[in-house]
N, C-alpha and C positions, 0 to 999 in steps of 0.2 A: 202835390203829386198825389194822384189816387192809388189805390191799392194795387190795382193790376200793373201799373207802371213800376211800383216799388218792388212788386214780386219779380217781375222780369229782370229788372236791374239787380236784384239780389241774386238771381240765377245766372246772369251773364258775367259775373264778377270772376275776376283772374283766378281767385283761390279755387274755384271748382276745377278748372282745368289742371291745376297744380295737384289738387287732391285726387283727380281720376287718374292723373300718370302715377302718382304716389301708390295708388291702389294697384294698378296693374303691375307696377314694379314689384310689390310685394306678392301679388297673385302669382305672376309667372315665376318669381323666384322660389316661392315654396313650392308650387307644383313641379317645377324641374329638378329642384333639391330632392323631392320625394322619389321622383323618377331616377335620379341618378343613385341615390342610396339603395333604391330597389336593384339596380344593377350591381352594385357592390356587394349586397346581401346574395345575390344569385350568381356571383362571379364564376364559380366552379361550372354550373350549368351553362352559362353563356359562352364560357371559354371555348369550348369545343366546336360550336356551330354558329358564331357571330359572323355576320357579313362583313365582307372586305371591299367595300365601294372604292377606296382610294388605291387599292393595290400594295397597301403597306403591311398586309398580314392580318389575320383575324384577331390575334391578341392584341397587336398594336392598336387596331381599329377599336378593340373594346376598352382598352386603358385610355384611349384618346377621348373617346365620347364620354366615358365616366369622369375624366378630368374636366371637360366641357361642362358636363350636366351637374357638377358638383361646385366648381370654382366659380363660374359665371353667374349662377344663380345667387351664391352669397354676395357677390359684388352687387347685384341688382338690388338685392334686399337692403344692403347698408348704404346703396346710393353712391358708390365709389366706381368711377370709370364705367358709367352706365352704357354709353355708347359703344365703347369698344367691347364690352360684355355682351351687349345685344347683338352686335355684329357677329361675334364668334357663335354665340348661341344660336342665332338666326342661320349662318352657315351650316352648322350642325344639323338643324331641323330641315334645311333644304337638302341636304345629303340624305337625311333619313326618309324624306318625302319622294324625292324623285331618283335617287341613285342606289339606295341601300339594297333593296329586294326588287329587282326589276320583274315586270309582268304580272304583279299583283294588281287587283283593281284599286281605284284611288280610295275608295271608302276605307280601305286598310290603312292609309295614311292620312286621314283627315284630322286627326289629333296633332301629329307633327306639323301638318300645314297651318293648323290654327295657332299653335305655337310660334310658328315662324311669322305669322302675320302681326302677333303682338310684339315680337322682337323687331319687326321693321318700324312699328308704331314708336317703340322706345329708342330705335336708332335716330328716328326724325326728331323726336321731343327731347331726348336727353332726360335727365334726371329732374329737372326744373327745381322748384323752390325747396322741396323737402328731400335733399340729397346732399351727400358729403362733397359731391363735385361743385357745388355751388358755394360751401364753405371754403374748399381748399382752393379752387382754382378760379373763383369769383366770375361764375359763368351767370 
């Protein structure tokens, strides 16, 4: 086998897809965890004027999104319940993108939209090889 074929075979192995999903899990987990901790640190300032897209009250909405942005990223980082965590986090980002502050231009919501896209990817792929889901649930 010539070098070109070996190189393409090396790049097409299954471990690369497992590694890329592992990277995205860690990446989105750390980014969202930092985002959630930022909300915890600025709780007093956010408490007064946080949006209420679900109609449950401003303070309840803030507490809910803080819980989503701290618990789900931790689950993604350790690779446990990856699909449910990605679904819940993705729904939170959907609400942040399309419902939280209506009338703003889309450019103001691009980051939450990108996070939502990564969550959809993780919802489809699951944790794959490098996750606790595979250890505990034989997925």
